BAFI-3210 file (N, C-alpha, C; in Angstrom, 3 decimals, decimal comma, padded with zeros to 6 digits):
// residues 133
n [1|2|3|4|5|6|7|8|9|10|11|12|13|14|15|16|17|18|19|20|21|22|23|24|25|26|27|28|29|30|31|32|33|34|35|36|37|38|39|40|41|42|43|44|45|46|47|48|49|50|51|52|53|54|55|56|57|58|59|60|61|62|63|64|65|66|67|68|69|70|71|72|73|74|75|76|77|78|79|80|81|82|83|84|85|86|87|88|89|90|91|92|93|94|95|96|97|98|99|100|101|102|103|104|105|106|107|108|109|110|111|112|113|114|115|116|117|118|119|120|121|122|123|124|125|126|127|128|129|130|131|132|133]
n.u [-009,186|-010,101|-008,145|-005,920|-006,878|-007,069|-004,359|-003,300|-004,369|-003,052|-000,190|002,842|005,254|008,673|010,345|013,003|013,785|015,562|016,968|016,422|014,110|012,345|012,332|011,212|008,688|007,710|007,790|005,867|003,539|003,426|003,160|000,775|-001,202|-000,954|-001,862|-004,503|-005,556|-005,189|-006,900|-009,282|-009,517|-009,710|-012,087|-013,859|-013,653|-013,567|-012,705|-012,267|-010,531|-009,312|-011,161|-010,453|-011,866|-012,403|-009,848|-009,041|-010,959|-010,240|-007,676|-008,395|-010,057|-008,268|-006,304|-007,883|-008,710|-006,213|-005,764|-007,825|-006,996|-004,544|-005,489|-006,930|-004,806|-003,742|-005,291|-004,719|-003,052|000,462|000,840|001,166|000,310|001,653|002,970|004,639|003,868|001,275|001,925|003,321|001,192|-000,476|001,198|001,660|-000,930|-001,206|000,804|-000,233|-002,503|-001,204|000,275|-001,771|-002,696|-000,376|-000,198|-002,510|-002,082|000,140|002,963|002,916|002,683|003,062|005,632|006,606|004,764|004,254|006,839|007,546|005,617|006,288|008,937|008,541|006,982|008,813|010,612|009,115|008,966|011,629|012,018|010,242|011,577|014,035|013,524|011,347|009,150]
n.v [-004,417|-007,003|-008,227|-008,092|-009,741|-012,177|-012,573|-012,946|-015,315|-017,547|-019,794|-018,510|-018,852|-019,635|-020,154|-019,668|-017,609|-014,933|-012,082|-009,708|-010,331|-010,826|-008,290|-006,761|-007,931|-007,027|-004,231|-004,062|-004,099|-001,464|000,022|-001,057|-000,472|002,256|002,997|002,063|003,701|006,228|006,059|005,763|008,228|009,949|009,011|009,720|012,496|013,540|016,032|018,024|019,662|017,409|016,924|016,808|014,737|013,036|012,291|010,891|008,866|007,492|006,530|004,949|003,065|001,714|000,820|-000,691|-002,689|-003,815|-004,959|-006,883|-008,459|-009,445|-011,026|-012,834|-014,117|-015,620|-017,862|-019,188|-021,914|-022,128|-019,436|-016,476|-014,124|-010,875|-008,320|-006,422|-006,364|-005,336|-002,828|-001,749|-001,640|000,280|002,598|002,838|003,515|006,029|007,348|007,271|008,957|011,301|011,835|012,410|014,782|016,352|016,527|017,935|020,389|021,455|023,558|024,800|022,936|021,117|019,000|017,154|015,274|013,258|012,327|011,377|009,319|007,598|006,951|005,610|003,477|002,138|001,503|-000,370|-002,333|-003,084|-004,102|-006,279|-007,789|-008,526|-009,485|-011,435|-010,040]
n.w [-006,644|-006,718|-008,238|-006,539|-004,491|-005,860|-006,521|-003,964|-003,252|-004,041|-003,739|-002,259|-003,578|-004,378|-001,411|-001,062|-002,639|-004,281|-002,530|-003,851|-005,307|-003,185|-001,997|-004,074|-004,142|-001,689|-002,072|-003,997|-002,539|-001,511|-003,880|-005,030|-003,093|-002,926|-005,441|-005,205|-003,125|-004,281|-006,502|-005,114|-003,711|-005,867|-006,994|-004,992|-004,981|-007,559|-009,847|-008,070|-005,314|-002,926|000,010|003,532|004,837|002,708|001,948|004,237|004,181|001,839|002,512|004,705|003,443|001,665|003,502|005,241|003,480|003,068|005,598|005,664|003,520|004,489|006,616|005,101|003,781|005,819|005,823|003,532|002,129|002,311|002,471|004,524|007,088|007,513|009,540|008,457|005,786|006,047|007,134|004,947|003,161|004,398|004,503|001,803|000,975|002,197|000,776|-001,846|-001,629|-000,877|-003,193|-005,033|-003,891|-004,154|-006,964|-007,504|-006,231|-007,394|-007,954|-005,491|-003,573|-000,530|000,043|001,903|003,208|001,265|000,732|003,278|003,685|001,560|002,272|004,736|003,823|002,165|004,147|005,674|003,729|003,515|006,099|005,935|004,048|005,179|007,726|009,869|010,565]
ca.u [-009,224|-010,249|-006,842|-005,103|-007,415|-006,674|-002,918|-002,976|-005,035|-002,184|001,028|003,774|006,345|009,897|010,740|014,436|013,994|016,605|016,584|015,844|012,734|011,570|012,169|010,252|007,372|007,288|007,550|004,605|002,479|003,377|002,656|-000,620|-002,105|-000,906|-002,781|-005,869|-005,975|-005,266|-008,149|-010,407|-009,673|-010,197|-013,493|-014,633|-013,567|-013,598|-011,644|-012,138|-009,466|-009,858|-011,386|-009,769|-012,650|-012,229|-008,484|-009,060|-011,770|-009,455|-006,624|-009,070|-010,510|-007,124|-005,685|-008,819|-008,606|-004,935|-005,958|-008,641|-006,164|-003,588|-006,254|-007,219|-003,593|-003,537|-006,096|-004,268|-001,872|001,697|000,889|001,109|000,060|002,840|002,780|005,379|003,022|000,200|002,536|003,565|-000,119|-000,943|002,038|001,370|-002,193|-000,878|001,594|-001,132|-003,300|-000,279|000,611|-002,921|-002,680|000,746|-000,548|-003,575|-001,618|001,189|004,232|002,724|002,406|003,993|006,064|007,082|003,914|004,468|008,180|007,509|004,853|007,081|010,072|008,056|006,580|010,031|011,142|008,367|009,362|012,960|011,785|009,643|012,553|015,164|013,102|010,069|008,202]
ca.v [-005,168|-008,422|-008,723|-008,317|-010,923|-013,341|-012,768|-013,419|-016,596|-018,642|-019,941|-017,388|-019,141|-020,200|-019,480|-019,380|-016,652|-013,945|-010,911|-008,728|-010,743|-010,607|-006,846|-006,311|-008,374|-006,130|-002,909|-004,152|-003,708|-000,001|000,499|-001,467|000,238|003,672|003,121|001,883|004,898|007,341|005,900|005,995|009,661|010,545|008,640|010,480|013,952|013,975|016,975|019,022|019,416|016,450|017,361|015,959|013,515|012,145|011,750|009,879|007,738|006,732|005,805|003,922|002,014|000,919|000,156|-001,725|-003,811|-004,464|-005,798|-008,031|-009,307|-010,169|-012,084|-013,834|-014,883|-016,584|-019,046|-019,778|-022,760|-021,595|-017,980|-016,059|-012,696|-010,207|-006,925|-005,557|-006,197|-004,413|-001,500|-001,299|-001,298|001,548|003,707|002,988|004,257|007,426|007,865|007,491|010,161|012,445|012,111|013,099|016,152|017,037|016,805|018,938|021,680|021,959|024,032|025,294|021,782|020,710|017,686|016,237|014,113|012,194|011,783|010,619|008,090|006,718|006,469|004,624|002,298|001,422|000,937|-001,598|-003,326|-003,587|-004,972|-007,516|-008,540|-009,020|-010,030|-012,149|-009,163]
ca.w [-005,420|-007,035|-008,710|-005,343|-003,818|-006,657|-006,368|-002,617|-003,019|-004,441|-002,939|-002,362|-004,507|-003,824|-000,181|-001,125|-003,725|-004,018|-001,747|-004,765|-005,591|-001,961|-001,831|-005,084|-003,681|-000,612|-002,659|-004,733|-001,600|-001,475|-005,167|-005,227|-002,188|-003,323|-006,577|-004,716|-002,388|-005,232|-007,253|-004,199|-003,449|-007,111|-007,131|-004,009|-005,177|-008,946|-010,176|-007,001|-004,331|-001,964|001,385|004,512|005,092|001,559|002,053|005,297|003,715|000,861|003,257|005,503|002,537|001,209|004,660|005,685|002,553|003,360|006,783|005,259|002,666|005,341|007,297|004,066|003,499|006,909|005,532|002,269|002,317|001,740|002,672|005,920|007,296|008,045|009,929|007,523|004,602|006,408|007,223|003,578|002,591|004,991|004,049|000,375|000,865|002,507|-000,336|-002,980|-001,388|-000,899|-004,597|-005,626|-003,370|-004,814|-008,359|-007,520|-005,743|-008,275|-007,400|-004,131|-002,720|000,531|-000,430|002,935|003,519|000,280|000,959|004,525|003,467|000,713|003,052|005,693|003,056|001,782|005,393|005,962|002,727|003,903|007,256|005,465|003,274|005,960|009,015|009,807|011,236]
c.u [-009,322|-008,941|-005,930|-005,566|-006,979|-005,180|-002,553|-003,641|-004,172|-000,964|002,018|004,872|007,543|010,314|012,225|014,762|015,054|016,068|015,939|014,387|011,841|011,319|011,154|008,830|006,844|007,009|006,237|003,421|002,322|002,731|001,167|-001,573|-002,052|-001,872|-004,231|-006,373|-006,095|-006,555|-009,359|-010,611|-010,147|-011,675|-014,375|-014,711|-013,750|-012,435|-011,457|-010,957|-010,023|-009,981|-010,713|-010,541|-012,522|-010,834|-008,442|-009,857|-010,994|-008,358|-007,253|-009,537|-009,347|-006,475|-006,582|-008,792|-007,286|-005,040|-006,756|-007,811|-005,135|-004,293|-006,593|-005,989|-003,277|-004,237|-005,619|-003,027|-000,648|001,834|000,845|000,829|001,312|002,514|003,495|004,587|001,904|000,738|002,810|002,264|-000,579|-000,117|001,902|000,095|-001,962|-000,125|000,700|-001,965|-002,403|000,106|-000,547|-002,939|-001,561|000,404|-001,625|-003,067|-000,482|002,422|004,113|002,516|003,489|004,364|006,418|006,108|004,122|005,817|008,201|006,778|005,638|008,258|009,639|007,598|007,767|010,669|010,431|008,728|010,724|012,817|011,219|010,597|013,577|014,784|011,807|008,973|006,971]
c.v [-006,668|-009,016|-008,997|-009,563|-012,190|-013,631|-013,327|-014,758|-017,790|-018,739|-018,818|-017,630|-019,697|-019,456|-019,112|-018,424|-015,625|-012,790|-009,850|-009,060|-010,513|-009,118|-006,301|-006,736|-007,421|-004,718|-002,909|-003,804|-002,190|000,525|000,177|-000,659|001,748|003,898|002,997|003,138|006,105|007,253|006,163|007,483|010,381|010,225|009,443|011,966|014,410|014,916|018,054|018,676|018,490|017,035|016,366|014,664|012,532|011,529|010,626|008,650|006,868|005,918|004,676|002,763|001,111|000,161|-000,948|-002,933|-004,557|-005,388|-007,055|-008,995|-010,088|-011,285|-013,211|-014,722|-015,888|-017,897|-019,795|-020,635|-022,178|-020,093|-017,688|-014,563|-012,086|-008,755|-005,990|-005,342|-005,199|-002,986|-000,922|-000,899|000,072|002,735|003,914|003,774|005,737|008,083|008,166|008,745|011,399|012,818|012,836|014,556|016,955|017,422|017,874|020,323|022,262|022,438|024,560|024,163|021,611|019,261|016,702|015,112|012,955|011,536|010,916|009,290|007,106|006,137|005,394|003,342|001,469|000,790|-000,348|-002,703|-003,917|-004,513|-006,318|-008,395|-009,227|-009,567|-010,811|-011,342|-009,046]
c.w [-005,706|-007,553|-007,517|-004,597|-004,548|-006,483|-004,990|-002,293|-003,392|-003,553|-003,241|-003,381|-003,759|-002,560|-000,155|-002,269|-003,314|-003,177|-002,636|-005,061|-004,364|-001,746|-002,834|-004,724|-002,610|-001,126|-003,442|-003,835|-001,587|-002,752|-005,340|-004,346|-002,396|-004,476|-006,113|-003,999|-003,315|-006,043|-006,371|-003,951|-004,710|-007,335|-006,175|-004,330|-006,602|-009,213|-009,110|-006,080|-003,250|-000,561|002,327|004,745|003,936|001,537|003,073|004,873|002,732|001,551|004,066|004,631|002,123|002,368|005,206|004,782|002,760|004,559|006,437|004,405|003,483|006,119|006,327|003,817|004,608|006,619|004,280|002,538|001,608|001,875|004,166|005,967|007,918|008,371|008,974|006,238|004,881|006,544|005,850|002,894|003,089|004,498|002,548|000,154|001,159|001,359|-001,537|-002,827|-001,437|-002,328|-005,293|-005,169|-004,025|-006,246|-008,466|-007,140|-006,576|-007,530|-005,977|-003,129|-001,656|000,242|000,681|003,268|002,545|000,492|002,213|004,341|002,607|001,478|004,047|004,991|002,622|003,012|005,788|004,975|003,050|005,113|006,829|004,682|004,165|007,333|008,816|010,478|010,471]
res [m|s|i|l|w|w|l|s|s|g|p|l|g|d|p|h|a|s|l|l|r|a|f|l|h|n|i|a|h|v|v|a|y|a|a|m|a|a|m|a|v|l|a|l|c|g|l|a|r|p|a|v|r|n|r|l|a|a|v|a|l|a|s|g|y|g|a|v|d|e|l|h|q|r|m|v|p|g|r|y|a|a|w|s|d|f|g|s|d|c|f|g|a|l|f|g|v|a|i|v|i|l|l|r|q|g|e|h|a|v|r|w|p|a|f|t|a|l|t|l|g|i|g|c|s|v|l|g|t|f|t|s|w]
***
């Protein structure tokens, strides 16, 4: 969390960067918050199968931190808060928890929640790349 805070405390960089660079920046939100939520659910559950309340707590923790980080960026010169970033954070958190569940359940896992969360996270990243949403 402290690394994300540090990264969001500096200027965004070249506003005329390539579309690929902007898209990779937006995808980084999905990856970072997926990792945060996955680590949170593992910390809450250890090696046991994650209970629903622990899954929700991990998603809430990562998404809540995403909201705080977006508010923080509003105060940083050269940065701005974006709904698409927050959406990418939330869907990344869902994806991280879904991946932990998939890995725990093995071949009997239901795969559509992870696929849906990843698809929505990428969708928010595309929105953030091509719009000012």
